[in-house]
N, C-alpha and C positions, 0 to 999 in steps of 0.2 A: 158470292163468288169473287175470287181475286181477279180484278179487271184492270187491264192496261189500255190507255188511250194512246195510240200511235199517231203522231202528227208529222207527216212528211212535209218538209219546208224547203223551197228553193226561192231565194230572193223574196222573202216575206217580211222584210224589216218593218213594213208599215202596219202589219196586222197580227204578227205572231204573238206579241205580248197580250193583246186583247183576247185572242183565241185561247191561249193558255189560262188567262185570268177568268174567262167565262167558265171553264171547267172547274177551276179551284173555287170560284164563288158558288157554283152549283153544289159542290161538295159541302160547303159550309151551310148553305141554305137548306139542303135536303138530306143532310147527314149521310151522303154517299162517300165512298172512299176510292174513287177512281184514281189510279196512278197515271202519270203522264210521262211520256218520253218523246221528245222532238228529235226527228232525224234531219239534221241540217245537211242537205244534199249538195254540198259543194257550192254554197251560195257565194256570190261575188259582191253582194251589197253588205249591209251592216247587220244581217240576221244573226251571225255568230256573236257580235258584240251585244246585241239585245238579249240574247239567251244567257250569255255569261254575266252581264251586268245585273241581271235579275235572278240569278241563281236558278235558272230553269233546267231541270234534268234534260240532257240531250246527248246525242252522239253526233260528232262532226265528221262527215265523210270528206276525205281529202280531194276527191273529185266528184263531179256530178255523175250519178249512176242512173238518173231518171227515176220516175215515180215507182217503177217496179223494184228497182234495186233498193231504193230508200225504204219502201214498205217491207221488203224482205228482211232488211236489217232490223226493223222493228219486230218482226216475227221471231227472228233469232234471239233477240233480247227477251221476248216474252217466253220463249222455250227455256232459255237459260235460267230465268227467274221464276219458272213454274206458275205462270198465270193460267187461270181457267178460261178466260175470255180476253181476246184482243180486238179492239175496235179501231178501225182506220178512220181518221177524222182529219179533214183537210185543214191546212194552216191558214187559209185565206178568209176565214170568217163565214164560209158558206153554210156550214152545218150547225144544227141546233142541238146542244148537248142534252136538252131535256128529253130527247127521244132515245137516248142511250139505254134507259131502263127498258123500253119496249123491245129493243134489240136483244138485250140480255134475257128478257122473259122468253123470247122466241128460242134462244139457245137452251134455256131451262126446259122448254117444252119439246125439245128433241131436234131442233134445227141444227145443222152443222155450220151453216152460214146464214146470217140474217142481214137483209139489205134494207136500208132506209130509202124508200122509193117515193118519187113525185107522182107516180102514175098508177097506183093500185087502188085509188078511191076517188070519189068525187070531191074530196076536200081540196081546196085550192092551196097549193104550196106558194110561199112567198116568191119563189123564183123557179121557173120551169125551163129556162134557156130559150134561145131563139127558135123560130119555126123551122129553120133549116136543120138545127141540131136535133129537134124533136123528130123530124123525118129520119135522120140518121139513126137515132136511138131505136125507132120502130123497125128499121131495116135490120139492125144488129139483133134485136129481139127475135125477129122472125128467123134469122139464120141460126141462132142458138136453139130455137125450137126444132128447126130442120135437122141440126146435127145431133141433138140430144133427146128430142121428144118432150122437153120441158120448156116452159115459157118463163122468161125473166123480163119483167116489164120495164125496169130501169137499169139496164145492164152496165151503164157507165157510171153509176153512182159510186162515189168514193167514200160513202158512209156505210160501213158494213162491219159486222161482228163475226168473229170466228171462234169455234170451240177448240179444245185441246187437240183434237184429231187434225184439224186444219192448221193450227199453229205449227205442229210438228211437220206436216206435209209441206207447207209453204216455206218453212225455215230451210228446208232442203232444196226445194225447187219452186221458183216463182217466175212467171213470165215477165220479161223486161219490156216487151212491146205490147201495148194495148192490154195492160195487166188485168183490168177489171173484167171485161167480157171474156178474155181467154181463161182467166182463173175460174170463172163460173162454169165454163165448159169442162175444166179439170174436175171441179167438184161433182158435176152431174155425171161425168164419165166414170167416176169412182163410186157411183150409185149412192152418193151422199145427198143430204137434203138442204135445199135452199128455200128460205122463207122471206117474203117481203112484207114490210109494214109501212103504212103511210108515214111520211116524215116531212116536216116543213124544211125548206131550204131558202137561202137568201142569195142574192147576187154577190159574187165575190167582192171583198172589200179592198183587195190589193193584189199585187203580183200579176203573173200571167198564167193562163190556163195551160195545163200540160197536154190538152187536146187541141189539135190544130186542124185547119183546112177541112171543116165539116162539109163545105161545098165542093170539095175536091174529090172526084171519082177515084183518084189514086188512093186516098185514105180509105175509102170504103172497100176497095179491092184488097188492100193490105190487111185490114182488120178481119175481113172475111176469110182470107187465106190463112191467117194466123189461127183463127178459131177452127177452121177445117183441119189444119195440121194437128192441132191439139186433140180434136175429136177422133183422129185416126190412130193416135198412139195406143199401144197395147199396155194395159196395166195388170 
């Protein structure tokens, strides 16, 4: 299957080269042929110079659109270039490209979205985030279940694969706020299938997380309201 790795990057000068090289080295070692596109989301550091100096395929956004806008740009690129699978893959070194095959296998087996999850097995991921964030993740998971009737165990995971149906859908409309959990509600409300597979993750190697204030009740209220609004839309 023609596969695109979408790497959104905002101020990732310290680790974007290693992240891309990990994918390219995996291609050489395992004879995979994953294409890479980095979406430079209006970075103010030297991310663009690193990408240009190393001839890394990328799209440079003239202003910061946030993770949702950057990833949607990747989906638009995937649609224009007729990819079968698009895999979101963080630019901070947190994800392990060796699990991409498992995500693609899930797509081949009928899933519309496959999520690399830290919480669907007893296997210990290299990094599961702080206790406060894990509590937040569980709360979001419960609300997704409430709104859609389906459970997603790692709803904030940015390591996910989408098939052609979702590439087309997300290229037209993709949430700009809290995109991972809200987009999962979108998928489930369209009566499409989400599958989760165990995936190892690491602590981010640089940059700053796009998820802030996990201890802040304001954050949880906003993400819950965003998911509720999405669940009430008519399709």
